[in-house]
Structures are given as C-alpha cells and as structure tokens.
C-alpha positions in Angstrom: -38.7 85.2 -44.2 -41.8 83.1 -44.8 -42.7 80.2 -42.5 -42.6 77.8 -45.5 -38.9 78.5 -45.7 -38.2 77.9 -42.0 -36.8 74.7 -40.6 -38.7 72.9 -37.8 -36.0 74.1 -35.3 -36.5 77.8 -36.3 -40.3 77.3 -35.9 -39.9 75.7 -32.5 -37.8 78.7 -31.4 -40.6 81.2 -32.2 -42.1 82.8 -29.1 -45.4 81.4 -27.9 -48.5 83.4 -28.7 -49.7 85.4 -25.6 -53.4 85.7 -25.1 -54.7 89.3 -25.2 -58.2 90.4 -24.5 -58.2 92.2 -27.9 -56.4 91.1 -31.0 -54.2 93.9 -32.3 -52.3 93.9 -35.5 -49.1 92.5 -33.9 -51.0 89.5 -32.5 -52.9 89.0 -35.7 -49.6 88.9 -37.6 -48.2 86.4 -35.3 -51.2 84.2 -35.6 -51.5 84.3 -39.3 -47.8 84.0 -39.8 -48.1 80.5 -38.2 -50.9 79.4 -40.5 -49.7 76.6 -42.8 -51.8 77.1 -45.9 -50.9 75.3 -49.1 -51.1 77.5 -52.2 -52.5 74.7 -54.4 -55.2 73.8 -51.9 -56.3 77.3 -50.8 -55.1 79.7 -53.6 -57.2 82.7 -52.4 -56.5 82.3 -48.7 -52.8 81.9 -49.5 -52.8 85.2 -51.6 -54.7 87.0 -48.9 -52.2 86.0 -46.4 -49.3 87.0 -48.6 -50.8 90.5 -49.1 -51.8 91.0 -45.5 -48.6 90.2 -43.7 -45.9 92.9 -43.3 -42.8 90.8 -42.6 -40.5 93.8 -42.2 -42.5 95.2 -39.3 -44.2 92.0 -37.9 -47.7 93.5 -38.4 -50.5 93.7 -40.9 -50.8 96.0 -43.9 -54.5 96.4 -43.0 -55.7 98.8 -40.3 -57.2 96.0 -38.2 -57.6 92.2 -38.1 -61.4 92.4 -38.9 -60.7 93.5 -42.5 -58.4 90.6 -43.1 -61.0 88.2 -41.5 -63.7 89.6 -43.8 -61.4 88.9 -46.9 -60.6 85.4 -45.5 -64.3 84.7 -45.0 -65.1 85.0 -48.7 -62.0 83.2 -49.9 -62.1 79.6 -51.3 -65.8 79.3 -50.6 -66.1 75.9 -52.2 -63.7 74.3 -49.8 -63.5 73.6 -46.0 -61.9 76.4 -44.0 -58.6 75.6 -42.4 -58.9 75.4 -38.6 -56.3 78.1 -37.9 -58.1 80.5 -40.2 -61.5 79.7 -38.6 -60.0 80.5 -35.1 -58.5 83.8 -36.4 -61.7 84.8 -38.0 -63.8 84.0 -34.9 -61.5 86.0 -32.7 -61.4 89.0 -35.1 -65.2 89.0 -35.6 -65.8 88.7 -31.8 -63.6 91.6 -31.1 -65.4 93.7 -33.8 -68.7 92.7 -32.3 -68.0 93.3 -28.6 -65.7 96.3 -28.9 -67.5 98.2 -31.7 -71.1 96.6 -31.6 -70.9 95.8 -35.3 -74.0 93.8 -36.4 -72.2 92.6 -39.5 -69.6 90.9 -37.3 -72.4 89.1 -35.5 -73.8 87.9 -38.8 -70.3 86.6 -39.8 -70.1 84.9 -36.4 -73.5 83.2 -37.0 -72.3 82.0 -40.4 -69.1 80.5 -38.8 -71.3 78.3 -36.6 -74.0 77.7 -39.3 -72.3 77.0 -42.6 -70.8 73.5 -43.0 -67.7 74.8 -44.8 -66.4 76.1 -41.4 -66.7 72.6 -39.8 -67.8 74.0 -36.5 -71.6 73.8 -36.8 -73.3 74.8 -33.5 -76.9 75.8 -33.6 -76.9 77.4 -30.2 -74.0 79.7 -31.1 -75.4 80.5 -34.5 -78.8 81.4 -32.9 -77.0 83.6 -30.4 -75.1 85.6 -33.0 -77.9 85.7 -35.6 -80.2 87.1 -33.0 -77.8 90.0 -32.4 -77.6 90.7 -36.1 -81.3 90.3 -36.7 -82.2 92.8 -34.1 -80.1 95.3 -36.2 -82.1 94.5 -39.3 -79.7 92.3 -41.3 -81.9 90.2 -43.6 -79.3 87.3 -43.9 -79.4 86.9 -40.1 -83.2 87.0 -40.0 -83.4 84.3 -42.7 -80.9 82.0 -41.2 -82.4 82.5 -37.7 -85.8 81.6 -39.2 -84.4 78.6 -40.8 -82.8 77.3 -37.6 -86.0 77.8 -35.7 -87.9 76.0 -38.5 -85.5 73.1 -38.4 -86.2 72.9 -34.6 -90.0 72.8 -35.3 -90.4 76.2 -33.6 -92.6 77.6 -36.2 -94.1 80.4 -34.2 -90.6 81.8 -33.7 -89.4 81.0 -37.3 -92.3 82.6 -39.2 -91.8 86.3 -38.2 -88.1 86.1 -39.0 -88.6 84.4 -42.4 -91.4 86.8 -43.3 -89.4 89.9 -42.4 -86.3 88.6 -44.3 -88.4 87.7 -47.4 -89.9 91.3 -47.4 -86.3 92.6 -47.3 -85.6 90.4 -50.4 -83.7 87.5 -48.9 -84.0 84.5 -51.3 -83.3 81.9 -48.6 -86.2 83.2 -46.6 -88.6 83.3 -49.6 -87.6 79.7 -50.5 -88.2 78.5 -46.9 -91.6 80.2 -46.8 -92.7 78.7 -50.1 -91.9 75.2 -48.7 
C-alpha cells in the first residue's frame, strides 16, 4: 500500500517514528514512506522513492540509507528540495560521516547547508562540514570553503583553499581566483 492511497485516518494510526542514534533501513523506510512527494512536481525524487521502498518487508531495497540519500541529493536539481527529504538526507549523511568517517558525506553535508536549493543555508555548518572534507583532499569542499571565507572577507584563509582546489581542477575555485 502506498501512502497516497491511504486515508487520513489510516495515516493517523501509523506508529510514531522512534528516534534512534543510527538510521537503519527500517527507520529509513518509515521516514521515506511518510514523505509526500508529488510525482508532477518532483518526478525524479518520486521515482527514487518508488524504487527504494520495499513495501512487502517495510525496509529499503538498498543496503543502507546513505545510498538512497546520495540518489536523492542529485534528483530534481533545478527545484527546491522538500523539507522531509532534506531531513532524511542530513541524517543519512551524518550517520555515514560519524560512523564511517566518510569525507564525501561531509562534502554532501556542506552542500546541504551551502546550496540555496536545500533552503537551509547556514555558513557556520557549511564551513564545519567542508573543513572535514577539505582535510581529506576533496576539491569541491576546498573550493566552497575558500568561497565562504572569501565572502566573509577572510582572504588569508580563503586563498590557500581556492589555490589548492584550482590546482586540482575545480572550476569554481578557478573562477573565484580570477575574480
């Protein structure tokens, strides 16, 4: 059964989500199952959700929520991200970062708080996560960290990050250095 086919009474009878320190596939399923995403407004996100949710077993078809979050991150890039999807991605990326020390998860987290399409712009959080990813050598994180420092008029901090990212081929960093 899909949530779109449920009545308001059936939805209200659904058990409340329980907080867990780590999001497992069962909790991820419960969270994503509750996301109301219109197919016409968000066709790629809608399709990802349909392909990710195993309704027979109340779990995900993917090995972990991080993989679903990565797919959702790239979906419908030209539109604002729905709040429920943002919250899911943030939790999945944080779990991946703190449990497995994955620098790419830190880069994704930085983007969640840097890019306007996620509607949660927060320079302090973006800098925190980009710093973690930049220390591991991710050029995107270095470039965005440099740009954030540049916007704050902290040029001595910005320049090394922008220079290193541009040497690694990042076009954003090259553009910012040329400016």
